[in-house]
N, C-alpha and C positions, 0 to 999 in steps of 0.2 A: 621428451615430448611424446605423448601417447600416440600410438600408431592409428591410422585411419581404420584399419580392420577392427581395432578395439572399440572405437566409437560406433562403428556400424553394428557390432555385436551387441553393445549396450542398447542402442536404439531398437534393434530387433527384439530384444528381451522386453523392453518397456512397451513396445507396440503390442507384443503378444499378451502381456499382462493386462493392458488396457482392453484389448479385444475380449479376453476371457471373462472380464467383469462387465462387458457390454458398454464400456466407456468410450468407444470410438463411433457410436451410432450418430452422435451429434455432428461430428466432423464429416462423417460420410454423407449425411443428408444435406449439409450446408451447400447451397448452390455456389457460394464464393470459394469453396475449397477447390484447389487446382485438380484437374482430372487425374494426374498421376498419383496424387495423394489419396484421392478417393479410391482408386484401384488398389493401392497398397493397403488401405483399411479393409477392403474386401478380402484380400489375400491373408491378412493377419488374423481374421476371424475364421478362416477355413478350419474345420474340424473341432471348433470349440462349441461347447454347450452354453451359449450365452443366457444369462438370467433374463426373465421377462422384464425386470426393472433394473436398469444399470446401477451398479454399486461403485460410484466414483471414489468414495472415501477408501474403500477396501483396496481398489486398484492403486491409488496413489500411495497409500500406506505401505503396500507391498513393494512398490518401486523404490521408496526411500525418502529421506528428509527433504531433499531439494524439491521433489515432486509434492510433498506434503505442504511446503511453503506456498507453492503455486496453487494448490487446492484451497488453502486458507484464503488466498486473495480472491479466487473465483467464488467462494461461498458468499461473498458480499455482493455478487452481481447476479441476482435471480433474473434480472431483465435480459441477461445474455445466456445463461445456462439453464434457465427455467426454475420454477419454484421447487420442484421435486429434487432436482440436482443440487440446488443451493442448500436445501434442508439436509440432504445426505452428506454434503461436504462439511457441514457444521460439526460433524463428529470429529473432524480433524483438529478442532480448536484446542481441546484439552482432555480428550478421552482416548489417549493412546496407552499401550502397555508400558509400565515403568521399567527401568533397569533394576536388576537385583540390588538390594541394599548393601551387601558387602562391597560391590564395585563403587557405589555412591560414597560410602564411608571412606574408602581409600582415596577417592578423588578429592573429597573435602580435606582430609588430613594432608595430602600432598600440596594442595593449593594454599592452605592456611598455615602449613608447617607447624602443626600442633595436633596432639591427640584430641579426638572428638569430645571426650569427657572433660577436658580442661576448658573447652569453649562453651559447652551446653550442659546444663543440669538435666535436661530432658530432650530426647530427640525421637520423634515418631518415625519408625522404620518404614511405615507404609506411606507412599507418596499421596498427597492430597490432589495432585494434578500432574499430568505428564503430557508434554507437547513434543514436537518433532526435534527440537534442539536441546531442551532442558526439562527437568522435572522439579517439583517443589515439595518440600517436607516442612511440617510444623515442628517447632522446637521452642525451648525456653532457655535463655542465656543463663550463665552463672550469676548474673546480677538480678535475675528474676523477671526479665522482660520477655514477653511472648513474641516470637518472630517467625517469619517465613524464610526458609533457606532454599534458594534456587541454585541448582547444580547442572552444569553442562553434561550431556550424555558422553560417556567415554568413547573416544574415537570419532566423534562427530565431525571434527574439522577435516579429517582426511576423507571421510565419506562424502561430505559436501563438495570438497575440492574436486574429486573425481567426477561427480555428476555435473558440476558447473562447467568443467572443461569440455565435456561432451555437448552441453548446451551451446557453448561458444562455437564449437566446431559445426554443430547443426545449423546455428544461426548464420554462419558465414556462407554455408551452401544454400540456405533459403534465399539469401540476397541475390544469388545468381539467377533466380527466377525473374528479377527485374520488376518493373511495373509496380503494382500494389505492394508486393513483398518488400521491394526496395524502399518505397516511400515510408513504410512503417518502421524501418530501421531496426530489424531484430537484433543485430549485433550490439547496438547501443542500448537497447532494452535489457539484454542479458548482462551487459557491462554494469548497468545500474543495479540490477538484481544481485550481481556478485558483490558490489560495493555495500549494499544494504545488509547482505547476509554476513559479510565479514564483521560489520559493526555489531550484529546480534551475537556473535561469538565471543565478544569481549564484555564480560559482565561488569568489570570495573568501569568501563565506559558507560554501560547502562546505568550504573549507580550514579555517575556524574550527571547523566541526562535527567534522571529522576530528581536529583538535588536541584538542578537548574530550573526544572519545571515547577518544583515545589516553591522556590523563591518567586517565580513569575506569577503563580496563581494565588498569591496573597490577596490580590484584588478581587478574586472570586471565592468568597468564603464557603459557597455551596459545593465547591469542587475540592476534593482532598487528594493529596499525593503522599504516600507513606514515607516515613523517615528512614534514612539509610543507617545501618550499623556498619560504619567504616572499618572497625576493628576486625570484623568477621567477613570482610568482602575482599575478593581478589579477582583475577582475570577469569577464573572458572567457577567462582562461587560468589553469590550475592545474598546478603542477609538484610532484611528490611522488616519494618513494623508489620505485625500480623493484623489483618482486617477481619472483623466479624461483620459480615453483611450478606445481602441477598443479590445474586446476579441479576442484572437488568433484563436478561432474557426470560426470567421466571415471573411473568406479569401477575399470574394468579397468586403466587406467594407474596409478591409485593403488596397487592391489594389486601390480602388476608392479614398482613403485618401492619396495616394502617398507613401505608405510604401513599402519597399523592402522585400518581404516575404522570399526570400532566405537568406538575411542578418539576419532577425529575427530568422529563423530556426537555423542558425549557432550560433548566440548569445545564444540561448536556450541550444544547445548542449554543448557549452563551459562552460556556467554557471553551468550546472548540473555536468559536469566532474570536474570542480574546487571544487564544493561542496563535491562530493562523493569521489574523488580521492585525492585532495590536502588537503582540510580542514577536511575531515572525518565527516562533519556535513551537512546534505542535507535536502531540502524541499521534503517531501515524499508524497505530494498530488498535483502533477503538472498536474492536468487535465485542460481541456480547460476553465472551468469556473473560474479558479484561476490565469489565465495569461492574461495580457493586453499588447497592444502596445501603448506606450505614444506618444504624438504628435512629440516629438523630436527623435523618432526612438528607444528608449530604451524599453526593455522588463521588465515589472513589475509583481511581484507576490504578492498574498494575501493569507490569510488562512494558518496560521502556526501551526495549532493544531497537525499535525502529522509530526514529524521530525525524521530523522534517524541519527545514530552516528556509525562510524566505526573506530577502532583504527589503528595505523600506520601499524602494521604487516598485518592486514587484507586488508588495502588499497594497500599495495605492492602486495599482492596476487591478488587482484582484477585487478590492473593495468597490472600485468604480464599476467593474464588470457586473458584480453581484447586484449592486444598487441600481445599475442601469437596466438589468433584466427585471428587477422588482418593479421599477417605475415605468418600464417600457421605453427607455431612452436608448433605442437600438443604434442610433447614429453614433453616440459616444462609445458604446460597447465596440462597435466596428472600428472606430478610430484607435482605440486602445490596442486592438489586435494588430493594427498596422504599425503603431508606435513600438510595440514590443517585438515586431518583426516575426509574428506568428504566421502572418499572411504575406506572401511575396508582393513587392510594391507594384508590380505590373497590373494587379487586379484593381477593381473599382471599389472604393470605400462605400459608396452608395449601394452598389449591388450586394456587397457583403452585409450591409445593414438590413437590406430587404430580406436576404436569406435568413438572417437571425430572427427577424420579425416572424417569418413563416414558422419557425420552430417555437419561439417564445410566447407568442400571443395565445395559442390554443391552451397553454397550461397556466398562464399568469392568473393568479387569484383563485385557482382551484385548490381544494384540499389535496394533500398528497395521495390519499386513497383513490381519488378520481383521476389521477394523472397516469397516462400510459407511458411509462418510462421507456418501454421498448420502442414506441413510436417516436418519442423525443430523440432517443439515441440514433434511430434510423435517419432522422432528419439531420442530426449533427454529423453523422458519418458521411452523409451526402455532401454536406458543406465542406468537410475536410477534403473530399475528393475533388469537388468542383473548383475549389480555390487553392489547390496544390499545397495544402498545409501538411508539412511533415510531422510525424510523431514527435512530441516534445517529452523525452523521457524524464526531464527534470520536473515536469508537472504531473507525472503519473502518480507519484506518492500522494500529492495533495488531492488529486482527483479520486484516487482509491479511498482515501480517508474520508472525504466528503460523502461519498456514497455509503461507506460503512456507518458513519455517524448518523446519516439520514435514516438508514435502516433500523438502527437501535432506537432512535427517537420515535419513529412511527410504530415500532413494536409497543412502546410505552403508551403512546397516544395516537391511535390510528387517525384521528381527526386533525392532528397538528398541521398547520400550514407553514412550511419552512420559510417561505418568503416573508410572511407576516412576522414570524418569530425573529427573523434576521434584520428586518427593515429598521427598527429603532436603534439597534446596536450599530449598524453600519452608518446610519445617518449621523449619529452623534460623533462617531469616530472620524468620518469624513469632514464634518464641520470643524473638528479640532485640527485635522491634518491639512485641510485645504482652505481653512478660514484665513482672514486677512493677517492675523498675527503670524501664523505659520508661513504664509506666503512671503511676507516681508523678511522674516527671519531667514528663510531659505535663500531669498534674493541677496541678502547681505553676505551670507556665506559664499554663495556662488560668485559674487563680484570680487570678493577678496581673493578667492582661489584663482579667478581668471586673470587678475593683475599679476599674479606670480608666474604665469605661463606665457610662453611666446605664442602669439596669435596663430602663426603658421603651424605650430605643433598641435594646438587645439584642433585646427581644421583637419589635420592628418589623423589624429586620434579618433575624432568623430567619424571620419570616413572609414577607418580601418576596423573599428570595434563596434559591436552592437550596444544599444543602450543598457545601462546598469539594470540588472534584474531580469533582462529578457531571456537569457539562457546562460547559466553558469557553465564554466568549462566542463565538458563531458569527461567521464572517466576514460582512461586509456583502453583501447580495444585490444583484445588478445591477439597475439601473433599466430594466426591459423594458416596451416598449409592446406590450400584448397585442391581437391582432386581435379585433374585436368579433364576437360570435356571429352577427350578421345578415349579416356579410360572407361572400361565397362562399369567401374564403380561410381562414376560421376552421376548418372541419372538416379542410381539407387541412393546415393548419399543425399541428393537434393530431395528425393521423395521422402526418405526417412526423416531428414531434417525438417522438412515442411510439416510432417505429421507431428513431430515432437514439439515444434515451436508454435504450431497453430493454436494450441490452447493458450499459450502465453500471450500471443497476439489475439486478445479476446475478440477482436473485430471479426475473426473467422468463426467464432463459436456461436451457434444458435441452438438453444436447448432442444 
């Protein structure tokens, strides 16, 4: 196990790097930042010549891959970090220096257990894209198919493991602050981040995810998932169909090529809703660098390392919540939060519905461009505090993806109304799932199951376990040795840990 001094040293280096690039200014100005963390930020920037404009991307890139992954998530939240910071962080999506080709060639040959020239007739040595974990090269197979070859960066697993271990250590000390820090459950947030990152490091699993999504999206012909070349795919190498298209972030190029940006935005919204609501299996990394417009007008996605899964009960709750907000049925939205046990039962459903109305009514029916997302989030954060709602890490992935998808859609069509685009889709699906046929089919199944169980056992299970879909079992928390309060290192560990985790707990970040 890594010593506490090592974790402190890493945090000090990271803090100094952030300060040198001016990236601690937001945390330092935030009134919600604990005083000891604010003081530490001031100390970290002593003697540094900070740039007039913070360069968050450069700071996180210098710190390493785990920090880059955090920056990619924050780039989708301009409401929290500010428009300028979000635009700066977009550089982290696919604009990083690639690894030298000899190292990549060796990695491919080791993973596929064959010389490169026996697998590909052509292989472009220059990467077409390089991200924090992997890079992509264009190639032609010996059968003549044009493909994209994704390769993990050499040594990336060990580098990420070291950083995440320090994140875990810092999160454990942040929870010692109690109060708001404890409610946000930083240890569980980092545990989920670790779980998602491990999945991204297995490219064979990513291939399986792409294959499953491709099968599911047959019902949405306007959304394309590339085909996998299984013969040339392994844990560290992924080979898939090459896509000739324009990134959805390049709106001017899309218009010049004759694409209907409003149609592209609608396709994207429908595709995401089908994935999240109907299938319960969704692409959870829908940033601009992973979405393309193909020449025939279809939207194509790449990079399937982060996928989300939601069971049927949770999807019903999600659809009802969205539809309830669209139609202004705040009473039902409040009831769902209590059924899912997101809100402790000692609170009033009626009071919670009123709180939701205060947030939802000012934005309902407005175009997205006229909605103050920052004001809406401020209201929602107030609700979570007032009603003792703990952070639900199993929902973070869905929440992040919804914000991402909304950002891309509004880039394509600034006047799109997400509520109006979603309403007919959700209404049809809810009619199917909650209509009389579905209702009686569910009742028959429930009755048959109930007869097979002992009534007392049913009552005990209901009392002991939350409803299905409310909260899947959390990943195991790391076994962290916390520095004792009487040690001189304890307050330093808490302060450094708070500074490092504050960005991850975006609630503390204001641009």
